[in-house]
Structures are given as C-alpha cells and as structure tokens.
HTML snippet that shows the backbone in 3Dmol.js (N, CA, C, O; Angstrom):
<script src="https://3Dmol.org/build/3Dmol-min.js"></script>
<div id="view" style="width:600px;height:400px;position:relative"></div>
<script>
const pdb = `
ATOM      1  N   MET A   1      -5.331  39.372 -34.406  1.00  0.00           N
ATOM      2  CA  MET A   1      -4.340  40.313 -34.907  1.00  0.00           C
ATOM      3  C   MET A   1      -3.744  39.714 -36.185  1.00  0.00           C
ATOM      4  O   MET A   1      -3.450  38.520 -36.252  1.00  0.00           O
ATOM      5  N   ILE A   2      -3.577  40.553 -37.172  1.00  0.00           N
ATOM      6  CA  ILE A   2      -2.993  40.133 -38.445  1.00  0.00           C
ATOM      7  C   ILE A   2      -1.953  41.152 -38.865  1.00  0.00           C
ATOM      8  O   ILE A   2      -2.113  42.350 -38.633  1.00  0.00           O
ATOM      9  N   GLU A   3      -0.886  40.672 -39.485  1.00  0.00           N
ATOM     10  CA  GLU A   3       0.132  41.583 -39.997  1.00  0.00           C
ATOM     11  C   GLU A   3      -0.015  41.687 -41.510  1.00  0.00           C
ATOM     12  O   GLU A   3       0.009  40.685 -42.225  1.00  0.00           O
ATOM     13  N   LEU A   4      -0.167  42.920 -41.978  1.00  0.00           N
ATOM     14  CA  LEU A   4      -0.292  43.211 -43.408  1.00  0.00           C
ATOM     15  C   LEU A   4       0.546  44.439 -43.719  1.00  0.00           C
ATOM     16  O   LEU A   4       0.528  45.412 -42.965  1.00  0.00           O
ATOM     17  N   ALA A   5       1.265  44.401 -44.800  1.00  0.00           N
ATOM     18  CA  ALA A   5       2.041  45.558 -45.266  1.00  0.00           C
ATOM     19  C   ALA A   5       2.922  46.133 -44.148  1.00  0.00           C
ATOM     20  O   ALA A   5       3.097  47.347 -44.047  1.00  0.00           O
ATOM     21  N   GLY A   6       3.474  45.245 -43.312  1.00  0.00           N
ATOM     22  CA  GLY A   6       4.400  45.675 -42.283  1.00  0.00           C
ATOM     23  C   GLY A   6       3.784  46.299 -41.041  1.00  0.00           C
ATOM     24  O   GLY A   6       4.501  46.846 -40.203  1.00  0.00           O
ATOM     25  N   ARG A   7       2.460  46.224 -40.912  1.00  0.00           N
ATOM     26  CA  ARG A   7       1.779  46.782 -39.727  1.00  0.00           C
ATOM     27  C   ARG A   7       0.816  45.737 -39.166  1.00  0.00           C
ATOM     28  O   ARG A   7       0.390  44.826 -39.875  1.00  0.00           O
ATOM     29  N   ASN A   8       0.484  45.881 -37.903  1.00  0.00           N
ATOM     30  CA  ASN A   8      -0.484  44.995 -37.267  1.00  0.00           C
ATOM     31  C   ASN A   8      -1.877  45.619 -37.317  1.00  0.00           C
ATOM     32  O   ASN A   8      -2.050  46.827 -37.154  1.00  0.00           O
ATOM     33  N   TYR A   9      -2.859  44.755 -37.547  1.00  0.00           N
ATOM     34  CA  TYR A   9      -4.248  45.184 -37.628  1.00  0.00           C
ATOM     35  C   TYR A   9      -5.119  44.232 -36.822  1.00  0.00           C
ATOM     36  O   TYR A   9      -4.762  43.077 -36.586  1.00  0.00           O
ATOM     37  N   GLU A  10      -6.264  44.746 -36.410  1.00  0.00           N
ATOM     38  CA  GLU A  10      -7.247  43.918 -35.729  1.00  0.00           C
ATOM     39  C   GLU A  10      -8.594  44.110 -36.405  1.00  0.00           C
ATOM     40  O   GLU A  10      -9.038  45.237 -36.624  1.00  0.00           O
ATOM     41  N   ALA A  11      -9.236  43.000 -36.732  1.00  0.00           N
ATOM     42  CA  ALA A  11     -10.541  43.049 -37.401  1.00  0.00           C
ATOM     43  C   ALA A  11     -11.645  42.708 -36.413  1.00  0.00           C
ATOM     44  O   ALA A  11     -11.490  41.842 -35.552  1.00  0.00           O
ATOM     45  N   THR A  12     -12.755  43.407 -36.558  1.00  0.00           N
ATOM     46  CA  THR A  12     -13.951  43.143 -35.760  1.00  0.00           C
ATOM     47  C   THR A  12     -15.109  42.915 -36.713  1.00  0.00           C
ATOM     48  O   THR A  12     -15.309  43.674 -37.662  1.00  0.00           O
ATOM     49  N   ILE A  13     -15.862  41.871 -36.453  1.00  0.00           N
ATOM     50  CA  ILE A  13     -17.073  41.594 -37.224  1.00  0.00           C
ATOM     51  C   ILE A  13     -18.240  41.843 -36.277  1.00  0.00           C
ATOM     52  O   ILE A  13     -18.228  41.391 -35.132  1.00  0.00           O
ATOM     53  N   GLY A  14     -19.237  42.557 -36.757  1.00  0.00           N
ATOM     54  CA  GLY A  14     -20.366  42.845 -35.883  1.00  0.00           C
ATOM     55  C   GLY A  14     -21.655  43.042 -36.658  1.00  0.00           C
ATOM     56  O   GLY A  14     -21.677  43.100 -37.887  1.00  0.00           O
ATOM     57  N   SER A  15     -22.717  43.141 -35.891  1.00  0.00           N
ATOM     58  CA  SER A  15     -24.040  43.377 -36.445  1.00  0.00           C
ATOM     59  C   SER A  15     -24.441  44.816 -36.146  1.00  0.00           C
ATOM     60  O   SER A  15     -24.173  45.331 -35.061  1.00  0.00           O
ATOM     61  N   ASP A  16     -25.079  45.453 -37.107  1.00  0.00           N
ATOM     62  CA  ASP A  16     -25.542  46.829 -36.927  1.00  0.00           C
ATOM     63  C   ASP A  16     -27.049  46.850 -37.153  1.00  0.00           C
ATOM     64  O   ASP A  16     -27.514  46.843 -38.293  1.00  0.00           O
ATOM     65  N   VAL A  17     -27.807  46.875 -36.064  1.00  0.00           N
ATOM     66  CA  VAL A  17     -29.263  46.816 -36.137  1.00  0.00           C
ATOM     67  C   VAL A  17     -29.834  48.073 -36.789  1.00  0.00           C
ATOM     68  O   VAL A  17     -30.786  47.989 -37.565  1.00  0.00           O
ATOM     69  N   GLN A  18     -29.261  49.233 -36.482  1.00  0.00           N
ATOM     70  CA  GLN A  18     -29.784  50.485 -37.038  1.00  0.00           C
ATOM     71  C   GLN A  18     -29.649  50.543 -38.552  1.00  0.00           C
ATOM     72  O   GLN A  18     -30.546  51.040 -39.234  1.00  0.00           O
ATOM     73  N   ARG A  19     -28.535  50.039 -39.088  1.00  0.00           N
ATOM     74  CA  ARG A  19     -28.341  50.052 -40.547  1.00  0.00           C
ATOM     75  C   ARG A  19     -28.836  48.768 -41.194  1.00  0.00           C
ATOM     76  O   ARG A  19     -28.817  48.657 -42.419  1.00  0.00           O
ATOM     77  N   ASP A  20     -29.276  47.796 -40.405  1.00  0.00           N
ATOM     78  CA  ASP A  20     -29.816  46.522 -40.880  1.00  0.00           C
ATOM     79  C   ASP A  20     -28.783  45.755 -41.707  1.00  0.00           C
ATOM     80  O   ASP A  20     -28.961  45.531 -42.904  1.00  0.00           O
ATOM     81  N   GLY A  21     -27.694  45.358 -41.029  1.00  0.00           N
ATOM     82  CA  GLY A  21     -26.680  44.585 -41.711  1.00  0.00           C
ATOM     83  C   GLY A  21     -25.545  44.199 -40.789  1.00  0.00           C
ATOM     84  O   GLY A  21     -25.655  44.280 -39.565  1.00  0.00           O
ATOM     85  N   MET A  22     -24.441  43.774 -41.409  1.00  0.00           N
ATOM     86  CA  MET A  22     -23.241  43.370 -40.680  1.00  0.00           C
ATOM     87  C   MET A  22     -22.043  44.132 -41.224  1.00  0.00           C
ATOM     88  O   MET A  22     -22.066  44.625 -42.351  1.00  0.00           O
ATOM     89  N   TYR A  23     -20.994  44.222 -40.408  1.00  0.00           N
ATOM     90  CA  TYR A  23     -19.807  44.950 -40.841  1.00  0.00           C
ATOM     91  C   TYR A  23     -18.524  44.239 -40.432  1.00  0.00           C
ATOM     92  O   TYR A  23     -18.499  43.466 -39.474  1.00  0.00           O
ATOM     93  N   LEU A  24     -17.474  44.515 -41.171  1.00  0.00           N
ATOM     94  CA  LEU A  24     -16.110  44.161 -40.812  1.00  0.00           C
ATOM     95  C   LEU A  24     -15.378  45.485 -40.677  1.00  0.00           C
ATOM     96  O   LEU A  24     -15.324  46.274 -41.620  1.00  0.00           O
ATOM     97  N   GLU A  25     -14.815  45.722 -39.500  1.00  0.00           N
ATOM     98  CA  GLU A  25     -14.070  46.958 -39.252  1.00  0.00           C
ATOM     99  C   GLU A  25     -12.621  46.598 -38.989  1.00  0.00           C
ATOM    100  O   GLU A  25     -12.338  45.656 -38.249  1.00  0.00           O
ATOM    101  N   LEU A  26     -11.706  47.336 -39.584  1.00  0.00           N
ATOM    102  CA  LEU A  26     -10.281  47.091 -39.409  1.00  0.00           C
ATOM    103  C   LEU A  26      -9.644  48.285 -38.710  1.00  0.00           C
ATOM    104  O   LEU A  26      -9.820  49.432 -39.121  1.00  0.00           O
ATOM    105  N   VAL A  27      -8.896  47.991 -37.639  1.00  0.00           N
ATOM    106  CA  VAL A  27      -8.223  49.009 -36.846  1.00  0.00           C
ATOM    107  C   VAL A  27      -6.725  48.724 -36.896  1.00  0.00           C
ATOM    108  O   VAL A  27      -6.312  47.568 -36.808  1.00  0.00           O
ATOM    109  N   ASP A  28      -5.903  49.776 -37.036  1.00  0.00           N
ATOM    110  CA  ASP A  28      -4.458  49.567 -37.104  1.00  0.00           C
ATOM    111  C   ASP A  28      -3.847  49.487 -35.703  1.00  0.00           C
ATOM    112  O   ASP A  28      -4.536  49.640 -34.695  1.00  0.00           O
ATOM    113  N   GLN A  29      -2.547  49.247 -35.672  1.00  0.00           N
ATOM    114  CA  GLN A  29      -1.840  49.062 -34.401  1.00  0.00           C
ATOM    115  C   GLN A  29      -1.860  50.302 -33.519  1.00  0.00           C
ATOM    116  O   GLN A  29      -1.603  50.213 -32.318  1.00  0.00           O
ATOM    117  N   ASP A  30      -2.162  51.455 -34.100  1.00  0.00           N
ATOM    118  CA  ASP A  30      -2.273  52.693 -33.331  1.00  0.00           C
ATOM    119  C   ASP A  30      -3.709  52.972 -32.893  1.00  0.00           C
ATOM    120  O   ASP A  30      -4.012  54.051 -32.383  1.00  0.00           O
ATOM    121  N   LYS A  31      -4.597  51.982 -33.099  1.00  0.00           N
ATOM    122  CA  LYS A  31      -6.012  52.057 -32.713  1.00  0.00           C
ATOM    123  C   LYS A  31      -6.826  53.045 -33.551  1.00  0.00           C
ATOM    124  O   LYS A  31      -7.846  53.562 -33.096  1.00  0.00           O
ATOM    125  N   HIS A  32      -6.364  53.304 -34.787  1.00  0.00           N
ATOM    126  CA  HIS A  32      -7.115  54.144 -35.719  1.00  0.00           C
ATOM    127  C   HIS A  32      -7.920  53.243 -36.648  1.00  0.00           C
ATOM    128  O   HIS A  32      -7.414  52.235 -37.142  1.00  0.00           O
ATOM    129  N   VAL A  33      -9.172  53.611 -36.879  1.00  0.00           N
ATOM    130  CA  VAL A  33     -10.002  52.848 -37.810  1.00  0.00           C
ATOM    131  C   VAL A  33      -9.463  53.052 -39.222  1.00  0.00           C
ATOM    132  O   VAL A  33      -9.334  54.182 -39.693  1.00  0.00           O
ATOM    133  N   VAL A  34      -9.156  51.958 -39.879  1.00  0.00           N
ATOM    134  CA  VAL A  34      -8.650  51.992 -41.252  1.00  0.00           C
ATOM    135  C   VAL A  34      -9.815  52.029 -42.231  1.00  0.00           C
ATOM    136  O   VAL A  34      -9.809  52.790 -43.199  1.00  0.00           O
ATOM    137  N   GLY A  35     -10.809  51.196 -41.964  1.00  0.00           N
ATOM    138  CA  GLY A  35     -11.956  51.148 -42.857  1.00  0.00           C
ATOM    139  C   GLY A  35     -12.988  50.143 -42.402  1.00  0.00           C
ATOM    140  O   GLY A  35     -12.817  49.434 -41.411  1.00  0.00           O
ATOM    141  N   GLU A  36     -14.071  50.107 -43.167  1.00  0.00           N
ATOM    142  CA  GLU A  36     -15.187  49.230 -42.860  1.00  0.00           C
ATOM    143  C   GLU A  36     -15.778  48.701 -44.160  1.00  0.00           C
ATOM    144  O   GLU A  36     -15.858  49.411 -45.162  1.00  0.00           O
ATOM    145  N   ILE A  37     -16.185  47.453 -44.119  1.00  0.00           N
ATOM    146  CA  ILE A  37     -17.002  46.900 -45.192  1.00  0.00           C
ATOM    147  C   ILE A  37     -18.340  46.551 -44.562  1.00  0.00           C
ATOM    148  O   ILE A  37     -18.400  45.872 -43.537  1.00  0.00           O
ATOM    149  N   PHE A  38     -19.412  47.023 -45.186  1.00  0.00           N
ATOM    150  CA  PHE A  38     -20.758  46.822 -44.656  1.00  0.00           C
ATOM    151  C   PHE A  38     -21.572  45.980 -45.620  1.00  0.00           C
ATOM    152  O   PHE A  38     -21.618  46.259 -46.818  1.00  0.00           O
ATOM    153  N   PHE A  39     -22.222  44.933 -45.083  1.00  0.00           N
ATOM    154  CA  PHE A  39     -23.144  44.096 -45.852  1.00  0.00           C
ATOM    155  C   PHE A  39     -24.558  44.459 -45.433  1.00  0.00           C
ATOM    156  O   PHE A  39     -24.913  44.347 -44.260  1.00  0.00           O
ATOM    157  N   SER A  40     -25.360  44.892 -46.388  1.00  0.00           N
ATOM    158  CA  SER A  40     -26.739  45.291 -46.117  1.00  0.00           C
ATOM    159  C   SER A  40     -27.669  44.091 -46.232  1.00  0.00           C
ATOM    160  O   SER A  40     -27.711  43.420 -47.263  1.00  0.00           O
ATOM    161  N   ASP A  41     -28.412  43.830 -45.162  1.00  0.00           N
ATOM    162  CA  ASP A  41     -29.436  42.790 -45.210  1.00  0.00           C
ATOM    163  C   ASP A  41     -30.620  43.223 -46.063  1.00  0.00           C
ATOM    164  O   ASP A  41     -31.408  42.384 -46.499  1.00  0.00           O
ATOM    165  N   VAL A  42     -30.753  44.515 -46.302  1.00  0.00           N
ATOM    166  CA  VAL A  42     -31.876  45.047 -47.073  1.00  0.00           C
ATOM    167  C   VAL A  42     -31.740  44.682 -48.548  1.00  0.00           C
ATOM    168  O   VAL A  42     -32.675  44.155 -49.152  1.00  0.00           O
ATOM    169  N   ASP A  43     -30.559  44.967 -49.130  1.00  0.00           N
ATOM    170  CA  ASP A  43     -30.397  44.719 -50.567  1.00  0.00           C
ATOM    171  C   ASP A  43     -29.289  43.721 -50.920  1.00  0.00           C
ATOM    172  O   ASP A  43     -29.058  43.449 -52.098  1.00  0.00           O
ATOM    173  N   GLY A  44     -28.600  43.171 -49.906  1.00  0.00           N
ATOM    174  CA  GLY A  44     -27.559  42.169 -50.161  1.00  0.00           C
ATOM    175  C   GLY A  44     -26.277  42.733 -50.742  1.00  0.00           C
ATOM    176  O   GLY A  44     -25.420  41.977 -51.200  1.00  0.00           O
ATOM    177  N   GLU A  45     -26.133  44.045 -50.730  1.00  0.00           N
ATOM    178  CA  GLU A  45     -24.943  44.693 -51.297  1.00  0.00           C
ATOM    179  C   GLU A  45     -23.885  44.917 -50.224  1.00  0.00           C
ATOM    180  O   GLU A  45     -24.195  45.055 -49.040  1.00  0.00           O
ATOM    181  N   MET A  46     -22.620  44.949 -50.668  1.00  0.00           N
ATOM    182  CA  MET A  46     -21.512  45.289 -49.785  1.00  0.00           C
ATOM    183  C   MET A  46     -20.910  46.593 -50.259  1.00  0.00           C
ATOM    184  O   MET A  46     -20.834  46.867 -51.456  1.00  0.00           O
ATOM    185  N   ALA A  47     -20.477  47.406 -49.279  1.00  0.00           N
ATOM    186  CA  ALA A  47     -19.824  48.677 -49.594  1.00  0.00           C
ATOM    187  C   ALA A  47     -18.624  48.840 -48.673  1.00  0.00           C
ATOM    188  O   ALA A  47     -18.661  48.450 -47.506  1.00  0.00           O
ATOM    189  N   ILE A  48     -17.563  49.421 -49.214  1.00  0.00           N
ATOM    190  CA  ILE A  48     -16.355  49.651 -48.436  1.00  0.00           C
ATOM    191  C   ILE A  48     -16.180  51.150 -48.199  1.00  0.00           C
ATOM    192  O   ILE A  48     -16.411  51.968 -49.090  1.00  0.00           O
ATOM    193  N   THR A  49     -15.771  51.484 -46.991  1.00  0.00           N
ATOM    194  CA  THR A  49     -15.447  52.859 -46.630  1.00  0.00           C
ATOM    195  C   THR A  49     -14.055  52.852 -46.025  1.00  0.00           C
ATOM    196  O   THR A  49     -13.812  52.168 -45.030  1.00  0.00           O
ATOM    197  N   LEU A  50     -13.131  53.612 -46.621  1.00  0.00           N
ATOM    198  CA  LEU A  50     -11.786  53.746 -46.067  1.00  0.00           C
ATOM    199  C   LEU A  50     -11.721  55.042 -45.279  1.00  0.00           C
ATOM    200  O   LEU A  50     -12.191  56.084 -45.735  1.00  0.00           O
ATOM    201  N   CYS A  51     -11.136  54.968 -44.097  1.00  0.00           N
ATOM    202  CA  CYS A  51     -11.122  56.111 -43.181  1.00  0.00           C
ATOM    203  C   CYS A  51      -9.770  56.802 -43.107  1.00  0.00           C
ATOM    204  O   CYS A  51      -9.624  57.803 -42.405  1.00  0.00           O
ATOM    205  N   GLN A  52      -8.780  56.279 -43.822  1.00  0.00           N
ATOM    206  CA  GLN A  52      -7.442  56.863 -43.837  1.00  0.00           C
ATOM    207  C   GLN A  52      -6.971  56.975 -45.284  1.00  0.00           C
ATOM    208  O   GLN A  52      -7.333  56.145 -46.118  1.00  0.00           O
ATOM    209  N   PRO A  53      -6.179  57.980 -45.585  1.00  0.00           N
ATOM    210  CA  PRO A  53      -5.606  58.055 -46.931  1.00  0.00           C
ATOM    211  C   PRO A  53      -4.446  57.065 -47.065  1.00  0.00           C
ATOM    212  O   PRO A  53      -3.777  56.744 -46.082  1.00  0.00           O
ATOM    213  N   GLY A  54      -4.221  56.599 -48.260  1.00  0.00           N
ATOM    214  CA  GLY A  54      -3.058  55.763 -48.548  1.00  0.00           C
ATOM    215  C   GLY A  54      -3.078  54.378 -47.949  1.00  0.00           C
ATOM    216  O   GLY A  54      -2.021  53.839 -47.621  1.00  0.00           O
ATOM    217  N   VAL A  55      -4.249  53.782 -47.794  1.00  0.00           N
ATOM    218  CA  VAL A  55      -4.329  52.417 -47.274  1.00  0.00           C
ATOM    219  C   VAL A  55      -3.711  51.479 -48.322  1.00  0.00           C
ATOM    220  O   VAL A  55      -4.129  51.491 -49.479  1.00  0.00           O
ATOM    221  N   PRO A  56      -2.719  50.667 -47.926  1.00  0.00           N
ATOM    222  CA  PRO A  56      -2.076  49.766 -48.893  1.00  0.00           C
ATOM    223  C   PRO A  56      -3.078  48.807 -49.531  1.00  0.00           C
ATOM    224  O   PRO A  56      -4.001  48.334 -48.868  1.00  0.00           O
ATOM    225  N   ILE A  57      -2.896  48.528 -50.804  1.00  0.00           N
ATOM    226  CA  ILE A  57      -3.816  47.656 -51.545  1.00  0.00           C
ATOM    227  C   ILE A  57      -3.888  46.272 -50.911  1.00  0.00           C
ATOM    228  O   ILE A  57      -4.948  45.646 -50.936  1.00  0.00           O
ATOM    229  N   GLU A  58      -2.801  45.786 -50.349  1.00  0.00           N
ATOM    230  CA  GLU A  58      -2.794  44.486 -49.673  1.00  0.00           C
ATOM    231  C   GLU A  58      -3.815  44.468 -48.529  1.00  0.00           C
ATOM    232  O   GLU A  58      -4.481  43.457 -48.305  1.00  0.00           O
ATOM    233  N   VAL A  59      -3.931  45.563 -47.826  1.00  0.00           N
ATOM    234  CA  VAL A  59      -4.876  45.671 -46.717  1.00  0.00           C
ATOM    235  C   VAL A  59      -6.314  45.693 -47.254  1.00  0.00           C
ATOM    236  O   VAL A  59      -7.187  45.012 -46.716  1.00  0.00           O
ATOM    237  N   VAL A  60      -6.555  46.461 -48.292  1.00  0.00           N
ATOM    238  CA  VAL A  60      -7.886  46.539 -48.895  1.00  0.00           C
ATOM    239  C   VAL A  60      -8.300  45.171 -49.445  1.00  0.00           C
ATOM    240  O   VAL A  60      -9.438  44.744 -49.252  1.00  0.00           O
ATOM    241  N   GLU A  61      -7.389  44.494 -50.121  1.00  0.00           N
ATOM    242  CA  GLU A  61      -7.689  43.166 -50.673  1.00  0.00           C
ATOM    243  C   GLU A  61      -8.008  42.169 -49.560  1.00  0.00           C
ATOM    244  O   GLU A  61      -8.911  41.345 -49.706  1.00  0.00           O
ATOM    245  N   TRP A  62      -7.271  42.241 -48.449  1.00  0.00           N
ATOM    246  CA  TRP A  62      -7.540  41.345 -47.323  1.00  0.00           C
ATOM    247  C   TRP A  62      -8.929  41.614 -46.760  1.00  0.00           C
ATOM    248  O   TRP A  62      -9.685  40.682 -46.487  1.00  0.00           O
ATOM    249  N   MET A  63      -9.264  42.898 -46.586  1.00  0.00           N
ATOM    250  CA  MET A  63     -10.576  43.252 -46.060  1.00  0.00           C
ATOM    251  C   MET A  63     -11.691  42.706 -46.953  1.00  0.00           C
ATOM    252  O   MET A  63     -12.665  42.137 -46.462  1.00  0.00           O
ATOM    253  N   ILE A  64     -11.543  42.881 -48.247  1.00  0.00           N
ATOM    254  CA  ILE A  64     -12.577  42.430 -49.188  1.00  0.00           C
ATOM    255  C   ILE A  64     -12.713  40.914 -49.151  1.00  0.00           C
ATOM    256  O   ILE A  64     -13.826  40.392 -49.087  1.00  0.00           O
ATOM    257  N   ALA A  65     -11.588  40.202 -49.190  1.00  0.00           N
ATOM    258  CA  ALA A  65     -11.628  38.738 -49.174  1.00  0.00           C
ATOM    259  C   ALA A  65     -12.271  38.225 -47.888  1.00  0.00           C
ATOM    260  O   ALA A  65     -13.089  37.306 -47.924  1.00  0.00           O
ATOM    261  N   ARG A  66     -11.906  38.814 -46.765  1.00  0.00           N
ATOM    262  CA  ARG A  66     -12.445  38.386 -45.472  1.00  0.00           C
ATOM    263  C   ARG A  66     -13.946  38.695 -45.381  1.00  0.00           C
ATOM    264  O   ARG A  66     -14.720  37.880 -44.877  1.00  0.00           O
ATOM    265  N   ALA A  67     -14.346  39.852 -45.860  1.00  0.00           N
ATOM    266  CA  ALA A  67     -15.761  40.236 -45.821  1.00  0.00           C
ATOM    267  C   ALA A  67     -16.614  39.308 -46.682  1.00  0.00           C
ATOM    268  O   ALA A  67     -17.732  38.964 -46.299  1.00  0.00           O
ATOM    269  N   LYS A  68     -16.103  38.906 -47.826  1.00  0.00           N
ATOM    270  CA  LYS A  68     -16.858  38.008 -48.702  1.00  0.00           C
ATOM    271  C   LYS A  68     -17.144  36.674 -48.027  1.00  0.00           C
ATOM    272  O   LYS A  68     -18.177  36.054 -48.280  1.00  0.00           O
ATOM    273  N   VAL A  69     -16.227  36.232 -47.164  1.00  0.00           N
ATOM    274  CA  VAL A  69     -16.395  34.962 -46.466  1.00  0.00           C
ATOM    275  C   VAL A  69     -17.255  35.117 -45.216  1.00  0.00           C
ATOM    276  O   VAL A  69     -18.103  34.268 -44.941  1.00  0.00           O
ATOM    277  N   ARG A  70     -17.049  36.184 -44.462  1.00  0.00           N
ATOM    278  CA  ARG A  70     -17.645  36.312 -43.127  1.00  0.00           C
ATOM    279  C   ARG A  70     -18.975  37.061 -43.064  1.00  0.00           C
ATOM    280  O   ARG A  70     -19.759  36.821 -42.146  1.00  0.00           O
ATOM    281  N   LEU A  71     -19.249  37.945 -43.992  1.00  0.00           N
ATOM    282  CA  LEU A  71     -20.425  38.803 -43.830  1.00  0.00           C
ATOM    283  C   LEU A  71     -21.734  38.261 -44.408  1.00  0.00           C
ATOM    284  O   LEU A  71     -22.753  38.313 -43.719  1.00  0.00           O
ATOM    285  N   PRO A  72     -21.754  37.750 -45.627  1.00  0.00           N
ATOM    286  CA  PRO A  72     -23.051  37.328 -46.151  1.00  0.00           C
ATOM    287  C   PRO A  72     -23.608  36.142 -45.351  1.00  0.00           C
ATOM    288  O   PRO A  72     -22.853  35.271 -44.917  1.00  0.00           O
ATOM    289  N   PRO A  73     -24.907  36.116 -45.163  1.00  0.00           N
ATOM    290  CA  PRO A  73     -25.508  34.971 -44.453  1.00  0.00           C
ATOM    291  C   PRO A  73     -25.303  33.696 -45.246  1.00  0.00           C
ATOM    292  O   PRO A  73     -25.336  33.700 -46.477  1.00  0.00           O
ATOM    293  N   THR A  74     -25.090  32.595 -44.521  1.00  0.00           N
ATOM    294  CA  THR A  74     -24.887  31.323 -45.200  1.00  0.00           C
ATOM    295  C   THR A  74     -26.131  30.444 -45.165  1.00  0.00           C
ATOM    296  O   THR A  74     -26.263  29.520 -45.967  1.00  0.00           O
ATOM    297  N   ASP A  75     -27.048  30.731 -44.235  1.00  0.00           N
ATOM    298  CA  ASP A  75     -28.291  29.962 -44.139  1.00  0.00           C
ATOM    299  C   ASP A  75     -29.418  30.739 -44.803  1.00  0.00           C
ATOM    300  O   ASP A  75     -29.551  31.945 -44.593  1.00  0.00           O
ATOM    301  N   PRO A  76     -30.223  30.059 -45.597  1.00  0.00           N
ATOM    302  CA  PRO A  76     -31.373  30.754 -46.200  1.00  0.00           C
ATOM    303  C   PRO A  76     -32.358  31.179 -45.118  1.00  0.00           C
ATOM    304  O   PRO A  76     -32.524  30.498 -44.106  1.00  0.00           O
ATOM    305  N   VAL A  77     -33.001  32.306 -45.349  1.00  0.00           N
ATOM    306  CA  VAL A  77     -34.008  32.796 -44.416  1.00  0.00           C
ATOM    307  C   VAL A  77     -35.294  32.003 -44.640  1.00  0.00           C
ATOM    308  O   VAL A  77     -35.779  31.879 -45.765  1.00  0.00           O
ATOM    309  N   VAL A  78     -35.827  31.478 -43.559  1.00  0.00           N
ATOM    310  CA  VAL A  78     -37.065  30.703 -43.636  1.00  0.00           C
ATOM    311  C   VAL A  78     -38.197  31.586 -43.118  1.00  0.00           C
ATOM    312  O   VAL A  78     -38.137  32.116 -42.008  1.00  0.00           O
ATOM    313  N   SER A  79     -39.233  31.730 -43.952  1.00  0.00           N
ATOM    314  CA  SER A  79     -40.362  32.558 -43.520  1.00  0.00           C
ATOM    315  C   SER A  79     -41.473  31.697 -42.976  1.00  0.00           C
ATOM    316  O   SER A  79     -42.510  32.216 -42.563  1.00  0.00           O
TER     317      SER A  79
END
`;
const viewer = $3Dmol.createViewer("view");
viewer.addModel(pdb, "pdb");
viewer.setStyle({}, {cartoon: {color: "spectrum"}});
viewer.zoomTo();
viewer.render();
</script>
C-alpha cells in the first residue's frame, strides 16, 4: 500500500501470457483500477493506460518510475 496525493493505492505486478509481457496495475483505496503500464516482451516498449479521469500527476509519475524499475527484464535472454 502506498499513499499518493492524499489517497491510498495498491500496486500489482504480473505477467500476461496472452499479451506476451508484464504489467503494473494500480488500484485505489475504493478498489477501482486507476491504470496500467504494460511492458511488451515482443518489442520492448512500455505503454500506459489510465482508467479514470483526472489521475493526479504524482500518481502517474510514481507508476512510470516504478514500472521502469520493475517491468523490464534484467537478465539477458540466453538462446
């Protein structure tokens, strides 16, 4: 649980086999999904999707910073 912009949030990091990548999902204290950042294993790109209007910039910045650290693979793929 993290407090940002006066509200509590919970982040989940997971793997999505169907989309071939990993995600960070943020849920607010009312259990509403705030947004998701998805890292694609296919092209190495990250994309953010916000699910609520008016998400405070502090929350978006936290999501981006956390995703940059947690989502990309740190070990090279060995073939």
